[in-house]
Each structure stands twice: as C-alpha cells, then as structure tokens.
C-alpha positions as CSV (number, residue, x, y, z in Angstrom):
1,M,-0.4,-1.0,29.2
2,L,-1.4,0.0,25.9
3,S,-5.4,-0.1,24.8
4,N,-6.1,-1.9,22.3
5,S,-7.2,1.0,20.0
6,T,-3.9,2.6,21.0
7,K,-2.3,-0.6,19.5
8,G,-4.4,-0.4,16.6
9,L,-3.8,3.2,15.7
10,L,0.1,2.8,16.3
11,L,0.2,-0.5,14.0
12,A,-1.7,1.8,11.3
13,T,0.5,4.5,11.5
14,L,3.8,2.4,11.0
15,T,2.3,1.3,8.2
16,A,1.3,4.4,6.5
17,S,4.8,5.9,7.5
18,L,6.5,3.0,5.6
19,W,4.2,3.3,2.6
20,G,5.0,6.9,2.7
21,V,8.6,6.6,1.5
22,L,8.0,3.0,-1.0
23,S,6.8,4.3,-3.8
24,I,10.3,7.0,-3.5
25,I,12.5,3.7,-3.3
26,L,10.7,1.5,-5.3
27,K,11.3,4.5,-8.3
28,I,15.1,4.3,-7.5
29,S,15.1,0.5,-7.4
30,L,13.5,0.5,-11.2
31,K,16.9,2.0,-12.4
32,F,18.4,-1.5,-11.4
33,Y,16.0,-4.2,-11.6
34,D,12.5,-4.9,-13.6
35,S,8.8,-4.6,-12.0
36,Y,8.8,-8.6,-11.5
37,T,12.0,-9.1,-9.9
38,I,11.7,-6.3,-7.3
39,V,8.1,-7.4,-6.3
40,W,9.0,-11.0,-6.2
41,F,12.6,-10.2,-4.1
42,R,10.1,-7.9,-1.8
43,F,7.7,-11.4,-1.0
44,F,11.2,-13.6,-0.9
45,I,12.9,-11.8,1.6
46,A,9.8,-11.7,3.8
47,T,8.6,-15.0,3.7
48,L,12.2,-15.9,4.3
49,I,12.8,-14.1,7.6
50,L,9.2,-14.7,8.6
51,I,9.8,-18.8,7.9
52,L,13.3,-18.6,9.9
53,Y,11.6,-16.8,12.8
54,H,8.7,-19.3,13.1
55,W,10.9,-22.3,12.8
56,I,12.9,-21.1,16.0
57,K,10.2,-19.3,17.8
58,T,6.8,-21.3,17.0
59,P,7.3,-24.0,14.6
60,E,3.6,-25.2,15.1
61,Y,3.3,-22.0,13.1
62,L,4.4,-23.6,10.0
63,K,1.8,-26.3,9.7
64,I,-0.6,-23.7,7.9
65,I,2.2,-23.8,5.0
66,K,0.9,-27.5,4.2
67,H,-2.8,-26.8,4.3
68,P,-3.4,-23.4,3.5
69,P,-7.4,-22.6,3.9
70,K,-8.7,-21.4,0.4
71,K,-9.6,-17.8,1.5
72,L,-6.3,-17.3,2.5
73,I,-4.8,-18.5,-0.9
74,L,-7.2,-16.1,-2.3
75,C,-6.1,-13.2,-0.3
76,S,-2.4,-13.8,-1.0
77,L,-3.0,-13.7,-4.8
78,L,-4.9,-10.6,-4.5
79,L,-1.7,-8.5,-2.9
80,G,0.3,-10.1,-5.2
81,M,-1.9,-8.4,-7.9
82,N,-1.8,-5.5,-5.7
83,Y,1.8,-5.4,-5.5
84,I,2.5,-5.6,-9.4
85,G,0.0,-3.2,-10.0
86,Y,1.3,-0.6,-7.5
87,M,4.6,-1.3,-9.1
88,Q,3.9,-0.8,-12.8
89,G,2.0,2.3,-11.6
90,V,5.2,3.7,-10.1
91,Y,7.1,2.2,-13.4
92,Y,4.9,4.9,-15.4
93,A,3.1,7.1,-13.6
94,G,5.6,8.1,-11.2
95,P,5.4,8.3,-7.1
96,G,3.3,10.8,-6.3
97,V,0.7,10.1,-8.7
98,T,0.6,6.5,-7.9
99,Q,0.1,7.6,-4.1
100,V,-3.0,9.4,-5.1
101,I,-4.4,7.0,-6.9
102,I,-3.8,4.4,-5.0
103,Q,-5.8,5.6,-2.1
104,L,-9.1,4.6,-3.8
105,G,-8.4,0.9,-2.7
106,A,-8.6,2.6,1.3
107,I,-11.6,4.7,0.3
108,T,-13.1,1.3,-1.3
109,L,-12.3,-0.5,2.1
110,A,-13.8,2.2,3.7
111,V,-17.3,1.6,1.5
112,L,-17.2,-2.3,2.2
113,G,-16.6,-1.5,5.8
114,F,-19.9,0.4,5.8
115,T,-22.1,-2.3,3.8
116,F,-20.0,-5.6,4.3
117,F,-19.0,-5.1,8.3
118,K,-22.0,-2.9,9.2
119,E,-19.9,0.2,10.1
120,K,-22.1,3.5,10.4
121,L,-22.4,5.7,7.3
122,T,-23.2,9.1,7.5
123,P,-24.4,11.9,5.4
124,V,-20.7,13.9,6.6
125,R,-19.1,10.5,5.2
126,V,-21.3,10.8,2.0
127,L,-19.8,14.4,1.2
128,G,-16.5,13.1,2.3
129,F,-16.8,10.4,-0.7
130,T,-18.0,13.1,-2.8
131,I,-15.0,15.5,-2.1
132,A,-12.6,12.7,-2.5
133,F,-13.5,11.7,-5.9
134,T,-14.1,15.2,-6.9
135,G,-10.1,15.9,-5.9
136,M,-9.5,12.7,-7.8
137,G,-10.8,14.6,-11.1
138,V,-9.4,17.7,-10.0
139,F,-5.6,15.6,-9.7
140,Y,-6.1,13.7,-13.1
141,H,-6.9,16.2,-14.8
142,Q,-4.3,18.5,-14.1
143,Q,-1.7,15.9,-14.2
144,L,-3.0,15.1,-18.3
145,I,-2.8,19.0,-19.4
146,S,0.6,19.5,-17.6
147,S,2.0,16.0,-19.1
148,M,0.8,15.7,-22.2
149,E,3.8,14.6,-24.0
150,V,3.6,11.5,-21.6
151,A,-0.2,11.0,-21.5
152,K,0.0,7.8,-22.8
153,E,2.0,6.7,-19.9
154,L,0.6,8.3,-17.3
155,N,-2.7,6.5,-18.7
156,T,-1.1,3.3,-18.4
157,G,0.1,3.8,-14.8
158,V,-3.1,5.0,-13.5
159,L,-5.1,1.6,-14.8
160,W,-2.4,-0.3,-13.0
161,V,-2.5,1.7,-10.0
162,L,-6.5,1.2,-9.9
163,F,-6.0,-2.7,-10.5
164,G,-4.0,-2.2,-7.6
165,A,-6.0,-0.6,-5.3
166,W,-8.8,-2.7,-5.6
167,T,-7.2,-6.2,-5.6
168,W,-5.7,-4.4,-2.3
169,T,-9.4,-3.7,-1.0
170,G,-10.1,-7.3,-1.7
171,Y,-7.0,-8.6,0.1
172,A,-8.0,-6.3,3.1
173,V,-11.2,-7.7,3.6
174,L,-10.3,-11.1,3.6
175,N,-7.4,-10.4,5.6
176,K,-9.4,-8.7,8.4
177,Q,-11.9,-11.4,8.4
178,M,-9.1,-14.3,8.7
179,V,-6.8,-12.1,11.9
180,Q,-10.0,-13.0,14.0
181,K,-9.2,-16.9,13.8
182,Y,-5.5,-17.0,12.9
183,P,-2.5,-15.1,14.2
184,A,-1.7,-12.2,11.8
185,Q,2.1,-13.5,11.2
186,Q,1.0,-17.0,10.8
187,L,-1.2,-15.8,7.8
188,N,1.5,-13.9,6.6
189,M,3.7,-16.6,5.6
190,V,1.4,-17.9,3.2
191,I,0.8,-14.6,1.8
192,Y,3.8,-13.4,0.8
193,G,5.1,-17.0,-0.2
194,L,2.4,-18.0,-2.4
195,P,3.3,-14.7,-4.8
196,A,7.2,-15.2,-4.4
197,L,6.6,-18.7,-6.1
198,L,4.5,-17.4,-8.6
199,F,6.7,-14.6,-9.5
200,L,9.6,-16.6,-9.9
201,P,9.2,-17.7,-13.3
202,M,9.4,-13.8,-14.1
203,V,12.4,-13.0,-12.4
204,N,15.7,-11.4,-14.2
205,F,18.3,-13.4,-11.8
206,S,20.9,-11.8,-14.1
207,S,20.2,-8.5,-12.7
208,F,22.0,-9.6,-9.3
209,T,24.5,-11.0,-10.8
210,A,25.5,-7.4,-12.8
211,E,27.9,-5.0,-11.4
212,Q,25.5,-2.9,-9.4
213,P,26.4,-0.4,-7.0
214,W,26.2,-1.8,-3.2
215,W,23.5,0.2,-2.2
216,A,21.5,-1.1,-5.1
217,Y,21.6,-4.3,-3.7
218,A,20.6,-2.7,0.1
219,L,17.7,-0.9,-1.2
220,M,16.4,-4.3,-2.4
221,I,16.8,-5.7,1.2
222,I,15.3,-2.3,2.6
223,L,12.2,-3.1,0.3
224,G,12.0,-6.7,1.7
225,I,11.9,-5.3,5.2
226,N,9.6,-2.6,4.2
227,T,6.8,-5.3,3.2
228,L,7.5,-7.6,6.2
229,L,7.0,-4.8,8.8
230,A,4.1,-2.7,6.9
231,Y,1.9,-5.7,6.2
232,G,2.6,-7.4,9.3
233,A,1.4,-4.2,11.1
234,L,-1.1,-3.7,8.8
235,S,-2.4,-7.4,9.5
236,E,-2.1,-7.0,13.4
237,S,-3.7,-3.5,13.3
238,F,-7.1,-5.6,12.2
239,K,-7.5,-7.4,15.3
240,Y,-7.5,-4.1,17.5
241,I,-9.5,-1.4,15.3
242,E,-12.3,-1.4,13.0
243,A,-11.3,-0.9,9.0
244,N,-12.5,2.6,8.6
245,K,-9.8,3.9,11.3
246,I,-7.4,2.1,9.8
247,S,-8.0,3.5,6.3
248,I,-8.1,7.0,7.4
249,I,-4.4,6.7,8.8
250,I,-3.1,4.7,5.9
251,N,-4.8,7.6,3.8
252,L,-2.5,10.0,5.0
253,N,0.5,8.7,3.9
254,P,0.7,10.4,0.3
255,I,1.4,13.1,2.5
256,I,4.8,12.0,3.7
257,T,5.6,11.0,-0.1
258,F,4.9,14.8,-1.1
259,I,6.9,16.3,1.5
260,L,9.9,14.0,0.4
261,L,9.6,14.5,-3.1
262,E,9.4,18.7,-2.2
263,L,12.6,18.2,-0.4
264,M,14.4,16.3,-3.6
265,L,13.1,19.2,-5.8
266,T,14.4,21.9,-3.4
267,F,17.9,20.5,-2.7
268,H,18.3,19.1,-6.2
269,V,18.8,15.6,-5.4
270,E,18.2,13.5,-8.7
271,W,17.9,10.1,-7.5
272,I,14.7,9.9,-9.8
273,P,13.0,12.1,-12.3
274,I,10.7,14.4,-10.7
275,R,8.2,16.7,-12.2
276,A,6.9,19.3,-9.9
277,F,3.0,19.4,-9.2
278,S,1.4,22.3,-10.1
279,S,-0.8,24.3,-6.9
280,T,-4.0,22.8,-8.7
281,A,-2.8,19.3,-8.7
282,Y,-2.0,19.8,-4.8
283,L,-5.5,21.1,-4.9
284,G,-6.7,17.8,-6.2
285,A,-4.6,15.8,-4.0
286,F,-6.0,17.6,-0.8
287,L,-9.4,17.2,-1.6
288,V,-8.3,13.7,-2.0
289,I,-7.1,12.9,1.5
290,F,-9.4,15.7,3.2
291,G,-12.5,13.9,1.4
292,A,-11.1,10.6,2.4
293,V,-10.9,11.9,6.1
294,L,-14.4,12.8,6.8
295,A,-15.7,9.5,4.4
296,I,-13.4,7.3,6.7
297,G,-12.6,8.7,10.0
298,F,-15.4,11.3,10.5
299,T,-17.7,10.5,13.8
300,L,-20.5,12.9,15.4
301,K,-20.1,12.3,19.1
302,K,-23.8,12.6,20.8
303,K,-23.7,14.8,23.5
304,K,-24.5,13.7,27.2
305,A,-28.0,15.0,28.6
C-alpha cells in the first residue's frame, strides 16, 4: 500500500505533467477555435464525464449540484477566471512566457500556506522567494528587449496570466479547505459545471460545424480529458500532502514545456510559431523555478542527538 505522502506526490506529479504539455496544445487549438470556446469545451467535457460517472457509480454525489455550498460556488468562479486568464496569456504571450509567469500562482499559494495554513517559514524560503522574483524580473525584461515589435501583445498576455495566476491561488486555497469535508470529484462537478454554464453565451458554435481537420476535434477532446485528470489529481493531492509540497511539484511543469518547445525548434516542427529563448531568458526561468523550490519545498532536518 502506498503511503498518503506518496499518493499525494504522485497525484501532484501527474498534474504537473499534464500542465507541462497543456500550453502547447492550447496554442495549437487557437488556430481553429477562439479562447472562450476552448475554455468552455474543456469545462463541458470534464463536467459531462464526471456527471455520467457519478450517475452510474455514486448517484448520491449528484445532490451537491442542487445545493452547492457558497464557498464551492466562489471556488468554481475563481477557476473559471483562471482558465480564461491562462488561455488569453497563451494567445498573446505564447506557451513559454505563460508557463513562467503563471508560476506566481503556485508561489502565492505557498505564501498563503505559510500564513493561512500555518506552514513553516524559514530564512532559506525567504531567500527562495527573493530568487524567484529576481528571476521573474530577468525573464520578463529579456522578453521585452528581444520582442520589442510585439511588446504590446506581450504585456497584454502577461497581465492576463497574472490575473489567471492569482485567481488560481484563490481557487486552490478554497479547494484545499473543501476537500477536507467533501470528496474531491464530487466538488469538481460543480467546479467544472458552473464555468461551463457561464461561458456558454460566449461560445462560437460555428467553429465546430466548420470544416476542420479531424485532429482539431481530437485536440479539444484531449483538452477536456486533460482538465478532468489534472484538476482531479490536484484536488485529490490536497487530501494527502501540504500545500507547499504540492506547489513545488507543479512549479516544475515549465521544464516539460521548455523541453518540448526546444525539441519542436530542433526538429523544425511548425505547428505553432515559436520564438527561441535567449540564454539570459533561460537563466531567468531557471531562477524562477530554483527560487520556487527553495521557497516552497526546502526543509531543514534537525540532526538527531
């Protein structure tokens, strides 16, 4: 039997892996669908699968749909805002930039973990926060000077990502509280379902009837399943391990994104426009990730006497 700590780590790792490929798939999907349609479809597919599953396996879980707790409604609204912020970030700033800036969500979650959940704060972690924010500044400045012709789009994208990062932090705090009282997948029916309803008026349904290649539809299905698995695993992980440990793992997902982008550049895969990052930009990204590791996950073990 796996320990609770191991279960939590594996679930958080699954989330990080799915998020590592997410921004690239989203960018490809933007060639065929607009941001709001993609976000709606992700929530719709995830909601549909969960409702069908619980209708068959655990029909008593469906009761929460009729009378959801107010905190759950707020949690759902925050995740919906996170999705559109992240989506617009990918649209304007691209997968790589979005993946670095979005880490502020996990870092902010760690700060709240130390203050709100009374998790331990050490001088080394303070140093980690300093390194992470320094790296963020280096990375952002390098992107500006290397992409002056699209500076307006970059700034717009970064603002959207910041919005997405901090609404995700609010979602994560509320989610961590609620999974102590309710099964995670029961909560997720409402967390996915409410945004699916809210984004419905903004959906461009004509894009589904247009003549798209078969794999464009397949991408949307993959995005829906990615949503279901990533956030399902994240919600479950909150039951087993502390917020700071979860944050350090999901903070590593940009590494997967950067590796994939470099491979696409190396093998001339032209599915999406990719701007090569300079060594200075990579240094900034590394500082963000390294600083986050120190800030979120570093622990000093006391020596036994």
